[in-house]
C-alpha positions as CSV (number, residue, x, y, z in Angstrom):
1,M,154.1,59.4,142.7
2,G,154.2,62.7,144.3
3,R,151.3,64.8,145.6
4,K,150.2,67.5,143.2
5,I,148.4,70.6,144.4
6,T,147.0,73.4,142.3
7,I,146.7,76.8,144.1
8,V,144.2,79.1,142.5
9,F,144.8,82.9,142.9
10,F,144.4,86.2,141.2
11,D,145.9,89.6,141.5
12,A,143.0,91.6,142.9
13,G,145.0,93.1,145.7
14,G,148.4,91.7,146.6
15,G,147.4,89.2,149.3
16,H,146.2,86.4,147.1
17,R,149.3,86.0,145.0
18,S,151.5,86.6,148.1
19,A,149.7,83.7,149.9
20,A,150.0,81.4,146.9
21,E,153.7,82.0,146.4
22,A,154.4,81.6,150.1
23,L,152.6,78.3,150.2
24,K,154.3,77.1,147.0
25,G,157.7,77.8,148.6
26,V,156.9,75.9,151.9
27,L,155.2,73.0,150.2
28,E,158.1,72.4,147.8
29,S,160.5,72.5,150.8
30,Q,158.8,69.5,152.6
31,M,160.8,66.4,153.3
32,Q,158.5,64.8,150.7
33,P,158.0,67.8,148.4
34,W,154.7,68.6,146.8
35,Q,154.4,69.3,143.1
36,V,152.8,72.8,143.1
37,D,151.1,74.5,140.2
38,L,149.8,78.1,140.5
39,L,146.7,78.9,138.5
40,D,145.9,82.6,137.8
41,L,142.2,82.4,137.5
42,Q,142.0,85.8,135.8
43,E,144.1,84.6,132.9
44,L,142.1,81.4,132.5
45,L,138.8,83.3,132.5
46,D,139.9,86.4,130.5
47,Q,137.6,85.6,127.6
48,L,134.6,85.8,130.0
49,D,135.7,89.1,131.7
50,L,132.7,91.3,130.9
51,L,134.4,94.5,132.2
52,K,137.3,93.8,129.9
53,K,135.0,93.4,126.9
54,I,133.3,96.7,127.6
55,T,136.2,98.9,128.8
56,G,139.4,96.9,128.0
57,I,140.2,96.8,131.7
58,R,140.3,93.4,133.5
59,I,138.1,93.1,136.6
60,Q,141.1,92.6,138.9
61,D,142.8,95.7,137.3
62,G,139.7,97.7,137.9
63,Y,139.7,96.6,141.6
64,N,143.3,97.5,141.9
65,L,142.6,101.0,140.4
66,I,140.0,101.5,143.0
67,L,142.5,100.7,145.7
68,R,145.2,103.0,144.3
69,K,142.8,105.9,143.9
70,G,141.3,105.5,147.3
71,W,137.8,105.0,145.9
72,T,137.1,102.2,148.4
73,G,133.9,103.9,149.6
74,L,132.3,102.6,146.4
75,T,133.0,98.9,147.2
76,P,129.8,98.1,149.1
77,Q,127.8,99.2,146.1
78,L,130.1,97.6,143.5
79,L,130.3,94.3,145.3
80,P,126.8,93.1,144.5
81,V,127.4,94.1,140.8
82,L,130.5,92.0,140.7
83,Q,128.7,89.1,142.3
84,S,125.9,89.4,139.8
85,V,128.5,89.2,137.0
86,V,130.1,86.1,138.6
87,A,126.6,84.5,138.9
88,M,125.8,85.4,135.3
89,Y,128.9,83.6,134.0
90,H,128.8,80.8,136.5
91,T,127.8,78.0,134.0
92,A,130.5,79.2,131.5
93,T,133.1,79.4,134.3
94,V,132.3,75.9,135.5
95,K,132.6,74.6,132.0
96,M,136.0,76.2,131.5
97,L,137.3,75.1,134.8
98,A,136.1,71.5,134.3
99,K,138.0,71.4,131.0
100,Y,141.1,72.7,132.8
101,W,141.0,70.0,135.5
102,K,140.6,67.2,133.0
103,E,143.6,68.5,131.1
104,H,145.6,69.3,134.2
105,P,144.6,66.6,136.8
106,T,145.6,67.3,140.4
107,D,145.2,65.7,143.8
108,L,144.1,68.8,145.6
109,V,142.9,72.3,144.6
110,L,143.5,75.1,147.1
111,S,141.7,78.3,146.5
112,V,143.1,81.5,148.1
113,I,140.4,83.7,146.4
114,P,136.8,84.7,147.2
115,H,133.7,84.8,144.9
116,F,134.6,81.8,142.7
117,N,134.6,79.0,145.2
118,R,131.1,77.7,144.2
119,A,132.3,77.5,140.6
120,L,135.5,75.8,141.6
121,A,133.8,73.2,143.7
122,E,131.2,72.4,141.0
123,S,133.8,72.1,138.3
124,I,135.8,69.6,140.3
125,R,132.7,67.5,141.2
126,K,131.8,67.3,137.5
127,S,135.2,66.6,136.1
128,T,137.6,65.0,138.7
129,P,135.6,64.2,141.9
130,A,138.6,62.4,143.4
131,T,140.3,65.8,143.7
132,A,140.0,67.4,147.1
133,F,138.9,71.0,147.2
134,T,139.9,73.5,150.0
135,T,139.5,77.2,150.5
136,L,142.1,79.1,152.5
137,L,140.6,82.4,153.7
138,T,143.1,85.2,153.4
139,D,140.7,87.6,155.3
140,F,140.1,87.5,159.0
141,A,136.5,86.7,158.4
142,D,134.0,86.0,155.7
143,Y,131.7,88.8,154.3
144,P,128.6,86.9,153.3
145,P,126.8,86.1,151.2
146,H,128.8,84.3,148.5
147,F,132.2,85.9,149.4
148,W,134.4,83.1,150.8
149,I,132.2,80.4,152.3
150,E,129.5,78.5,150.4
151,R,127.2,75.8,151.4
152,Q,128.8,72.9,149.6
153,Q,131.0,69.9,150.2
154,Q,134.6,71.1,150.7
155,Y,137.3,71.9,153.2
156,F,138.2,75.2,154.8
157,I,141.3,76.7,156.4
158,C,140.5,79.7,158.6
159,G,142.9,82.1,160.3
160,T,140.6,83.3,163.1
161,E,138.0,81.9,165.4
162,R,135.4,84.1,163.8
163,A,136.0,82.7,160.3
164,Q,135.9,79.2,161.8
165,Q,132.5,79.9,163.4
166,Q,131.1,81.3,160.2
167,A,132.0,78.1,158.4
168,F,130.2,76.1,161.2
169,E,127.2,78.4,160.7
170,H,127.1,77.5,157.0
171,G,126.7,73.8,158.0
172,H,130.4,72.7,157.7
173,D,131.6,70.3,160.4
174,R,134.8,70.1,162.3
175,D,136.2,67.4,160.1
176,H,136.1,69.9,157.2
177,V,137.2,73.1,158.9
178,F,140.8,73.7,160.1
179,L,141.9,76.6,162.3
180,A,145.3,78.1,161.6
181,S,146.9,80.5,164.0
182,G,146.7,83.5,161.7
183,M,147.0,84.7,158.1
184,V,149.6,83.3,155.7
185,M,152.5,85.6,155.3
186,K,155.7,85.6,153.2
187,A,158.3,83.2,154.6
188,K,160.7,86.1,155.6
189,F,158.2,87.4,158.1
190,Y,158.6,84.2,160.1
191,K,162.3,84.9,160.3
192,K,163.9,87.2,162.8
193,R,166.6,89.4,161.3
194,S,169.7,89.7,163.4
195,I,170.2,93.5,163.3
196,D,171.7,96.1,165.5
197,R,168.6,98.2,165.9
198,E,170.3,101.2,167.5
199,A,173.0,101.3,164.8
200,E,170.5,100.9,162.0
201,L,168.2,103.7,163.3
202,K,171.2,106.0,163.5
203,R,172.2,105.1,159.9
204,L,168.7,106.2,158.8
205,G,169.1,109.5,160.6
206,L,166.7,108.4,163.4
207,D,167.0,108.6,167.2
208,P,167.1,105.2,168.9
209,A,165.7,106.7,172.1
210,L,162.4,107.7,170.4
211,P,159.3,105.4,169.7
212,T,159.3,104.7,166.0
213,G,156.1,104.4,164.0
214,I,156.1,102.8,160.6
215,V,153.5,104.2,158.2
216,L,152.5,101.9,155.4
217,F,149.6,102.0,152.9
218,G,150.4,99.3,150.4
219,G,152.6,99.2,147.3
220,H,151.2,102.5,145.9
221,G,151.1,104.5,149.1
222,S,148.3,106.9,149.9
223,N,147.9,110.7,150.1
224,T,146.5,110.0,153.6
225,M,150.2,109.6,154.6
226,L,150.8,113.3,153.9
227,D,147.9,114.3,156.1
228,I,149.2,111.9,158.9
229,V,152.6,113.6,158.9
230,K,151.0,117.1,158.9
231,R,148.7,116.3,161.9
232,L,151.4,114.6,163.9
233,N,153.7,117.5,163.2
234,A,151.2,119.7,164.9
235,G,151.1,117.5,168.0
236,T,153.5,117.1,170.9
237,S,154.1,113.3,171.0
238,Q,157.7,112.4,171.2
239,M,158.2,109.9,168.4
240,Q,159.6,109.6,164.9
241,L,158.3,108.0,161.6
242,I,159.4,105.6,158.9
243,L,157.2,106.2,155.9
244,I,156.9,103.6,153.1
245,C,155.5,105.4,150.0
246,G,155.6,102.5,147.6
247,K,155.7,103.4,143.9
248,N,154.2,106.8,144.6
249,T,157.3,109.0,143.8
250,K,155.2,112.2,144.0
251,L,154.1,111.3,147.5
252,K,157.6,110.4,148.6
253,N,159.0,113.7,147.4
254,A,156.3,115.7,149.1
255,I,156.9,114.0,152.4
256,Q,160.6,114.3,152.2
257,G,160.3,118.0,151.5
258,M,158.0,118.7,154.4
259,P,159.8,120.2,157.5
260,T,158.9,118.3,160.6
261,R,159.6,118.7,164.3
262,F,160.4,115.0,164.6
263,P,162.9,112.8,162.7
264,K,161.6,110.8,159.7
265,F,162.9,108.4,157.1
266,V,161.0,108.2,153.8
267,E,161.3,105.2,151.6
268,G,159.8,104.4,148.2
269,F,158.9,100.9,146.9
270,T,160.8,98.2,148.8
271,Q,161.0,94.5,149.3
272,D,162.4,95.1,152.8
273,V,159.3,95.9,154.8
274,D,160.3,93.3,157.4
275,Y,163.6,95.2,157.9
276,Y,161.8,98.4,158.6
277,M,159.3,96.7,160.8
278,A,162.1,95.3,162.9
279,L,163.3,98.9,163.5
280,S,159.8,100.1,164.5
281,S,157.8,100.4,167.7
282,F,154.3,100.6,166.3
283,F,152.4,100.5,163.0
284,I,150.0,103.0,161.3
285,G,148.1,102.0,158.2
286,K,144.9,100.5,156.7
287,P,143.3,97.5,158.4
288,G,144.4,94.9,155.8
289,P,144.8,91.3,156.9
290,G,148.4,91.3,155.7
291,S,149.5,94.6,157.2
292,I,148.0,93.8,160.6
293,S,149.5,90.3,160.6
294,E,153.0,91.5,159.6
295,A,153.0,94.2,162.2
296,L,152.0,91.8,164.9
297,Q,154.7,89.3,163.8
298,F,157.1,92.0,164.8
299,Q,155.2,92.7,168.0
300,L,154.1,96.1,166.9
301,P,150.8,97.5,168.3
302,V,148.8,99.0,165.4
303,I,146.8,102.1,164.7
304,V,144.2,101.6,161.9
305,E,141.1,103.4,160.5
306,C,137.7,102.0,160.1
307,N,134.8,103.9,158.4
308,G,132.6,103.9,155.3
309,R,135.7,104.0,153.1
310,T,137.1,100.8,154.6
311,L,136.8,97.7,152.4
312,P,133.7,95.7,153.6
313,Q,135.7,92.5,154.0
314,E,138.3,94.3,156.2
315,R,135.9,95.9,158.7
316,Y,136.0,92.9,160.9
317,N,139.8,93.3,161.1
318,A,139.4,96.5,163.0
319,Q,136.9,94.9,165.4
320,W,139.4,92.1,165.9
321,V,142.2,94.6,166.8
322,T,139.9,96.1,169.4
323,E,138.8,92.8,170.8
324,K,142.4,91.5,171.1
325,R,143.6,94.8,172.5
326,V,146.6,95.0,170.1
327,G,146.0,98.5,168.9
328,I,143.9,101.6,168.4
329,V,141.0,101.9,165.9
330,L,140.2,105.4,164.7
331,N,137.0,106.4,162.8
332,S,139.3,108.7,160.8
333,F,143.0,109.4,160.5
334,R,142.0,113.0,161.1
335,H,142.3,111.9,164.7
336,I,145.8,110.4,164.3
337,R,147.4,112.8,166.8
338,E,145.0,111.7,169.5
339,G,145.5,108.1,168.5
340,V,149.2,108.2,168.8
341,E,149.0,110.0,172.2
342,Q,146.6,107.2,173.4
343,L,148.8,104.4,172.1
344,L,152.0,105.9,173.6
345,D,150.4,106.4,177.0
346,E,152.7,104.3,179.2
347,T,150.0,102.0,180.5
348,N,148.2,101.5,177.2
349,F,151.4,100.8,175.3
350,A,152.6,98.3,177.8
351,E,149.3,96.4,177.6
352,M,149.1,96.4,173.8
353,K,152.8,95.6,173.4
354,A,152.3,92.6,175.7
355,N,149.3,91.4,173.7
356,A,151.1,91.8,170.4
357,E,154.0,89.8,171.8
358,A,151.6,87.0,173.0
359,Y,150.2,86.6,169.5
360,R,151.7,83.7,167.7
361,N,151.2,83.2,164.0
362,R,152.6,80.0,162.5
363,A,150.0,79.6,159.7
364,L,152.5,79.0,156.9
365,L,154.1,76.1,158.9
366,E,150.8,74.6,159.9
367,I,149.1,74.4,156.5
368,P,151.2,71.5,155.0
369,G,149.9,69.3,157.9
370,F,146.3,70.4,157.3
371,L,146.6,69.5,153.6
372,E,148.0,66.0,154.5
373,Q,144.9,65.5,156.7
374,I,142.6,66.8,154.0
375,L,143.9,64.4,151.4
376,E,143.5,61.5,153.9
377,R,140.0,62.4,154.8
378,H,138.9,63.1,151.2
379,E,140.3,59.7,150.1
380,G,138.5,58.0,153.0
381,S,135.2,59.6,152.1
382,A,135.7,58.8,148.4
383,K,136.1,55.1,149.3
384,E,133.0,55.2,151.3
385,V,130.9,56.2,148.3
386,G,132.8,54.0,145.9
387,T,134.7,56.7,144.1
388,P,138.2,55.6,142.8
389,A,141.0,57.3,144.7
390,A,143.1,59.7,142.6
391,T,146.2,59.2,144.8
392,K,147.8,56.7,147.1
393,S,147.0,57.1,150.8
394,A,148.0,60.4,152.2
395,L,148.5,58.6,155.5
396,E,151.0,56.3,154.0
397,R,152.8,59.2,152.4
398,A,152.9,61.1,155.7
399,A,154.3,58.1,157.5
400,S,156.9,57.4,154.9
401,A,158.1,61.0,154.9
402,S,157.8,61.3,158.7
403,I,155.7,64.5,158.2
404,T,154.1,65.9,161.2
405,S,151.2,68.3,161.4
406,H,153.7,71.1,160.9
407,S,156.2,71.8,158.1
408,Q,159.7,70.5,158.4
409,V,161.0,73.8,157.3
410,S,162.2,76.0,160.1
411,F,162.3,79.8,160.0
412,A,163.8,80.2,163.4
């Protein structure tokens, strides 16, 4: 019998699905592969979606619309409303989930989403208590109350010391909290492309001798990018830009048509962000956990913004950037010219570049080992209380497969 894991995700923002798919790939590539199911919670709970009943728009689609339109300043006020709706439908959610687990039994449920972890844990306890439940935080830290971490019996995988400490503060012990070395990213970000940087920059019409900033604001871009180009064009910093506009064709055309004193390359939606990062010297963008992690994976110091429009759950990310000295945090991109000048100061850049180079994120390779330990510990605790084990010993499986605490898949 193989090990079965169900990864619970939704599409509110791109990071949850991205983490789920990356984990599915690495778990299915183990020496003893896992059987991996992905559960889109939005699809399962569609009939309970109050916003959809009223407006015809799913909750996750409403959230993504806020991101695309840049209305993120509304999120601190909207978040309590969302959590009230989640609480209102908690009993119905637990009932639907419990029914799902009985019909689709699994050894381990791994949640990569916030807000619903209380319902997930309760539904598992009621239907299949032999199933282990784990939450993998895809943010640098929790944003309490009732965001990622709940006071309940379960396991956690955290990507920063701050998130780990928050789990301890909620009463969880070290046997139930695992510390990864960062956020989970797509597998290709753990690879190092073999490219001729000088030749590739020339091919894009850029100057290999100039510092290259990559400007990235998600899959739909942001009009903030237009303002960034205008403000840097009015400055004196010797640099050039790669601008990824995503699916925003209007933005791409506007930036392409803007005369600038510095070289620039403008791209639309692309699956090759890792390629463009490999060509870059520093990163400019929002303080999302994915963006920061991907930039640091390519040893790029970052320039991010943090203010009242920043998503509440991402504000700690900016604090982390400052604490780790891996970039510059601005209170507004209106000050991007000064931010770039500060970053490109020879002393500052050398320090932040060195700190970025020292950061080592192997999270995707570490998590299979954590899950092995979680199955073992959960089975042991189940035996202590007399609950029948759902699976054979994870320790036996690990030994027979010679699985270590890290994945056997190498991205070197």
